[in-house]
N, C-alpha and C positions, 0 to 999 in steps of 0.2 A: 503495500501500499504506499502509498506515494504522500505526504504529509506537505502540509502549505503554511506560511506562515501567516497570520491578522496584520502583520507589521506591527504598531510602536507597543501594543499590550506583549509580544513574545508569544501569545496561545498561537498552540498549532494544532491544524484543523486536518482531519483527514479527508481526502480530493476526495471520494464520496462520502457526501451523510449521511443518515437516516433520520425521516422527516416519520416521526413517531406519531402521530395521527390514530393510523389505524389500527395503534395497540390500544387506546384510548375506547375505542367500544364495550360496552358491556357483554356480549354476548362471544367475545376472545375470554377463554380461560388461561387462568395465570401461565397456569403448567404449557402454554402454547408461546404465550409470550414470555416469561423467562426462556426456554429453548430458544427464540427467535435471540431474544438478546444475547445470550450468552454463544449463538453462533457470532453474530458480530464483532464481539469481539477477539471471537478466534480470527474471526477475517479480518480483523484491521481497523474494522471501522471505528473509531473511540468519536466522532464527532455524531452528534444527537442533537435533535430539534425538536422542540414538542411542546407547550403552550398550556395557560392557562385554561382555553377555550377548547383542549384535547379529550373531553371525558375522564378516562383513567389513566389518562398514560402517564401526568408525572407522579401519581401516587404509586402504580406500577414501577416507572423506572428506580422513584427513589428507594422500595421493597428490595427489587432483583440488587442497587448497587451495595446496599446494607454491608457492609465491611469490604466494599471496595471501594471507592468512590472514585479514588486514583485513575481510576481506567478510563473515563470515559471525561471526555470534554460537553458538557453541556450548556446548551441557549435554554431559555423561557423565554415568553412572551407576557407583557404585563403594559396595564391600566385601566383594569375595568371587571365586573363581575367580585367586588367585592362589598361585602356583605354590608348595609350599613354607611358605609362612604360614597359618594359621586361620582362617574365614569371620569377619566381620566384628564386627576387633583393633583398635588406633589400627593398629599396622603396615600388619595387611590395607588400611586404604584409605589412608595413608601410599603404599604402594606402588604401589597400583592407580591412585593419583593420578600419580605417578611416572609408571606405566607408561603410564596412557593420554596423556598428553605427549609422550613415546616413539611412539607410535603413529599419533599426529594431527600428528607434525611439527611441534609448537609450544608455546615456548616461556611460554606459556599455558591456562590454560582461564579462558573465562567465565563457567558455571557447573554445580558439579558434585554431584550429589546421591547419598545411602544410598535405597540398591534395594530399598528395599521392606522393611526387617526392622522386626523388630515392636518394639514399646516395651516391653519389657523390656532389650532388645539398649541402645535409646534412654539408657532410666537410668540406665543404666552411664556415660552419657557418655564417654567414653574412646573410642569411634566419632566426633563431637562433636569432644575436643577433636582429634580427629585431623586434621579439616578446619578447624576452627582453624586448626592447626598449617599448614597447605599455603597457607591464606584470608595469614596473615602474614606468609609469604616469599616472595610476592605470585606465584605459580605456578598460585592462582585468586582470580577476580573475586570471585564469589559463592558461596555453598554454601549446602545445602538437605536437604530431604527429597520422595523419592518412594513413594507407597503410599496408601490409604484409611481406612477405617470407623476406630475404635476409637486406633490405632494413628497415624492423620496425628492425630486431633486431640491427641497426644499431642504430636504433632512441632509443629504450630502455639503448642502450651505453653512453647517452646524460643525464647526472647528472641533466644538468639547465630545462628540461621536466618535466611535469607535469602529463599527461593526455595521452595515448593511445587507439588506434581505431583498432580495426582489426577482420579477420570474424573467428568467434567459435560460429563451430554447427557437430555435427555427423560425414560431414562428409573432414571437419578440422578442423581436433585437434592439429593440428604439433606445435601449440604454444603452447599449454596452461602446458607444464612443467614449460614456464617461469613462468605465472600469478603468480603463490605466492610469488616470490622475487620482482613482480611489485609490489603489497602489500606489504612488509614487509619493500622496501622502503619506503610507504609513497604515495603513486601515484596509481590512477587512469585506470580504464581501460574499454574501455567502448568494446561490442560485438556486434558488425552486421553482418548480415544475419545470426542469431538464426537459424530459419527453415531451411537453405541451399539450400532457393529459391523455397519452396516445391513442391520436383521431385516428390512423390506419386504421384502428377496429372493426371502424365502422363501415359496413359500403355505401352506405346514401346517411346524406346530412342528420344527427343526433338529432332533431330538436326535443330541447331543452335539456336535453343532459349539461352534464358542465365542459366536455370536450368538442360539446359546438360552435364557440366559437373558433377553433384552432382550428376543427374540420371543415370551415369555411376559407380559411389561410392555408392549409394547406391544399383546398385543391386550388387556388387560385394564383399558387407557385408555383404549380405544377408538380408534384414533388415523387407524387409516384409514381409519372413517366422519367421518373429520370435516373436516367443509366447510372446504377451505383448505390442510390440511397438505399441504404439498408436500414430504413425504420428505427428501428430504439436504439441498436446500434450506432447510426448517424446523428442520429439526435439525440444521445446521451455525448459523446462524445464532442459533438459541438460547443455542450454545452456547459461544461467536465474542464473542456480548454481549450475556452476564450479568454485571450490577458486582461487578468485583474481580476479572477472569480479564485476564492479559496475556497472553496468547495461547490459541491453540485449536490441536492438533499433528495435519493432517493425515496419515495412517501408510499410505500407499499407496508406491508402486515405479513405479507407472502416471504416465508424462505427463499421456493426457490427461484420466483422472482426478484427479490434482492438478488442472488448467486447469475441469475445472465447480465441483470447489470452491472456487477461488478465486474465480468468476463470481458463486457464494452470496452469498461474504461482502460481495465489490462492491454486492450489491441493498442490504444494510446493514443496523440491526437490526429486528424485527422490532417491528410498532405496541405500543405497551404495554398495549395490551385483551389482543392476542393471544398475546404472553407473559403476564402474568399465567393466559389462561386456559391455557395447560401447566404453568401450578405450579399450578392450582390443582388440577390433573386430580393430579395429581403425589401434592397434600397428602391428594387424595380416597381413590383405591387405593395410592400406594406408601409409606403413615406409615411400614412396620413393612420396607422392603428397604433393605437394606444396597448397597453400592456394589461394583461385580468387581472386583475386585483386576489 
């Protein structure tokens, strides 16, 4: 496994991370979840991305890592869902971090991100001050923002933030030109949705499905007619090896699916000409496409 630095924080992330939303579902057994998490560590996948809103995810990770916390780099997201406290306030962020520490059974968190709040909330800056507070207290090693479009663009301008997360894939390339500067500034970037919700699964437009917008973009770009396009393999390698991406997170609760993505990662970067070809397709067809949040 390749490990990449987030920059000034010194935190290293596995190039392929684990998006832990799926293990939060109540219909998944603890035995099944523990087997998956143990397998991830065995494969060197040490970066795990969770959130307050991911059901039982934080709780299950905390139980699994009890006594072996140092084996994983944990990222969670805050800003909402603290009983009795208004969302997107200073107190909500601080209490959210303190709550996450308890649920994850840890005395520190590696990365804490504000979870998709609007730029107007960031502009007030009290939520950023809250993150700075918990960082200065040693509860958090790195702070940042998860989101897309204009809100992410605003967050990137906040020098106090260390790490960012947003959609990066074949159909969602608008922020790619910004990433080299993020890295040059000593900050990290986590790519979510590297497969773009795998729209090639559908023979016809999947109306109402989460992949619908990406299916339309895939069709417009003509990717399924592209010689050499290997669907998931091409998509993952495009995102994971985009310059400036620290880690691409695979959101699955299925061990076989994860191993498949790990094998794709091990194929290494796309050839430079192939990578630029997909960039050119997006520049031609997707100039006005906004990121999926």
